C-alpha positions in Angstrom: -100.0 -107.8 73.6 -102.0 -108.6 70.3 -99.5 -106.7 68.2 -96.6 -108.5 69.7 -98.3 -111.8 69.2 -99.1 -110.8 65.5 -95.3 -110.0 64.8 -94.2 -113.0 66.6 -96.3 -115.4 64.4 -95.5 -113.4 61.4 -91.8 -114.2 62.2 -92.5 -117.7 62.6 -94.2 -117.7 59.3 -91.2 -116.3 57.7 -88.9 -118.7 59.6 -90.9 -121.6 58.3 -90.8 -120.4 54.8 -87.0 -120.0 55.2 -86.6 -123.5 56.6 -88.5 -125.0 53.8 -86.7 -123.2 51.1 -83.4 -124.2 52.5 -84.4 -127.7 53.0 -85.6 -127.9 49.4 -82.5 -126.3 48.0 -80.2 -128.5 50.0 -82.1 -131.7 48.8 -82.1 -130.5 45.3 -78.4 -129.6 45.1 -77.6 -133.1 46.6 -79.8 -134.8 44.0 -78.2 -133.1 41.1 -74.8 -133.8 42.5 -75.5 -137.4 42.9 -77.0 -137.7 39.5 -74.3 -135.7 37.6 -71.2 -136.2 39.8 -72.0 -139.5 41.4 -71.3 -137.9 44.9 -73.3 -135.8 47.3 -72.9 -133.5 50.4 -73.3 -135.5 53.6 -73.7 -132.1 55.5 -76.5 -131.2 53.3 -78.4 -134.5 54.1 -78.0 -134.0 57.8 -79.0 -130.3 57.8 -82.0 -130.9 55.7 -83.2 -133.6 58.2 -82.6 -131.2 61.0 -84.6 -128.5 59.2 -87.5 -130.9 58.7 -87.6 -131.5 62.5 -87.6 -127.8 63.1 -90.2 -127.1 60.4 -92.6 -129.6 61.8 -92.2 -128.6 65.4 -92.6 -124.8 64.8 -95.3 -125.3 62.3 -97.3 -127.3 65.0 -97.3 -124.1 67.2 -98.4 -121.9 64.2 -101.0 -124.2 63.2 -102.3 -124.5 66.7 -102.3 -120.7 67.1 -104.6 -120.5 64.1 -106.8 -123.4 65.1 -106.1 -125.3 61.9 -105.3 -128.7 63.4 -107.3 -131.7 63.2 -110.3 -132.0 65.3 -113.4 -134.4 65.9 -115.9 -131.8 64.3 -118.6 -134.5 63.7 -119.6 -134.8 67.4 -119.0 -131.1 68.2 -121.1 -129.9 65.3 -124.2 -131.6 66.7 -124.0 -129.6 69.9 -125.2 -126.1 70.9 -123.0 -123.3 72.3 -123.0 -124.7 75.8 -121.9 -128.1 74.7 -119.3 -126.6 72.4 -117.9 -124.4 75.2 -117.7 -127.5 77.5 -116.1 -129.6 74.9 -113.7 -126.6 74.2 -112.6 -126.5 77.9 -112.1 -130.2 77.9 -110.2 -130.3 74.7 -107.9 -127.3 76.0 -107.3 -128.9 79.2 -106.3 -132.2 77.4 -104.0 -130.4 75.0 -102.6 -128.5 78.1 -101.6 -131.8 79.7 -100.2 -133.2 76.5 -98.1 -130.2 76.0 -96.8 -130.4 79.4 -95.9 -134.1 79.0 -93.9 -133.1 75.9 -92.1 -130.3 77.7 -91.3 -132.4 80.7 -90.1 -135.3 78.4 -87.9 -132.9 76.3 -86.5 -131.3 79.4 -85.6 -134.9 80.9 -84.1 -135.9 77.6 -82.1 -132.7 76.9 -79.0 -133.8 78.9 -78.7 -137.0 77.0 -79.2 -135.3 73.6 -76.7 -132.6 74.6 -74.0 -135.2 75.3 -74.5 -136.6 71.7 -73.1 -135.0 68.6 -74.6 -135.1 65.1 -72.2 -137.5 62.9 -71.3 -135.0 60.1 -71.8 -131.5 61.3 -70.9 -132.2 65.0 -73.8 -130.2 66.3 -75.2 -131.1 69.7 -78.3 -133.1 69.2 -79.8 -130.8 71.9 -80.1 -128.2 69.1 -82.1 -130.6 67.1 -84.5 -132.2 69.7 -84.5 -129.2 72.0 -87.3 -127.7 69.8 -89.8 -129.8 71.9 -89.3 -127.2 74.7 -90.4 -124.4 72.2 -93.3 -126.3 71.0 -94.5 -127.4 74.4 -94.1 -123.9 75.8 -95.8 -122.3 72.9 -98.7 -124.6 72.9 -99.1 -124.3 76.6 -99.2 -120.4 76.5 -101.7 -120.4 73.6 -103.9 -122.9 75.5 -103.7 -120.9 78.8 -104.8 -117.6 76.9 -107.6 -119.7 75.4 -108.7 -121.3 78.7 -108.6 -117.7 80.4 -110.9 -116.3 77.5 -113.3 -119.3 77.9 -113.4 -118.9 81.7 -114.1 -115.2 81.3 -116.6 -115.6 78.6 -114.6 -113.9 75.8 -115.0 -116.7 73.3 -116.6 -115.3 70.1 -119.4 -116.9 68.1 -117.0 -117.3 65.3 -114.5 -119.2 67.3 -117.5 -121.5 68.5 -118.6 -122.1 64.8 -115.0 -122.8 63.9 -114.7 -125.2 66.8 -117.6 -127.0 65.4 -116.2 -127.3 61.9 -118.1 -124.4 60.4 -115.0 -122.3 58.8 -115.6 -118.8 57.7 -113.3 -116.0 56.7 -113.8 -114.2 60.0 -112.7 -117.2 62.1 -109.5 -117.6 60.0 -108.5 -113.9 60.0 -108.9 -111.9 63.4 -108.3 -108.6 61.5 -111.5 -109.3 59.5 -113.3 -110.3 62.6 -112.3 -107.1 64.3 -113.5 -105.0 61.2 -116.7 -106.9 61.0 -117.4 -106.4 64.9 -116.7 -102.6 64.2 -119.1 -102.5 61.2 -121.8 -104.0 63.5 -121.4 -101.7 66.3 -122.0 -98.7 63.8 
């Protein structure tokens, strides 16, 4: 499962890079056209906005997976391992609830968005705002995996230090953490 997860998030990294490059190219071409020819491409404007929405929502899942989102580390850093584990559980349960609300709201809003079309491209707006389902589901799955590891005592010391704001290379790169664990075992 770890290999599938690695390739999936690698795919998302590539997708984010492509979305960003496409968005930058469309905006650049539009700016040049407006400056030199006094006209632009309305489709470029619209699609770059849609790419930005997708970039933001897919990026949220990737950032959450890598635990690089914002946190209140000032309080957590003052606690020991037991306090950090308790706050990690509370935090994950809160995030689980918020992601559930995001998914539920997106699901309820989807029929309304599906009935509307984008003004220039004619795309169903469900394609734009439906990304909330992906984001909510992704965050829920990641959080459930973390809660399972928390409940079974499989949270590493590096994760606890990272949760308290003490970032190190091992925490940010699971491959290095596995290598380091293998070195300690020898």
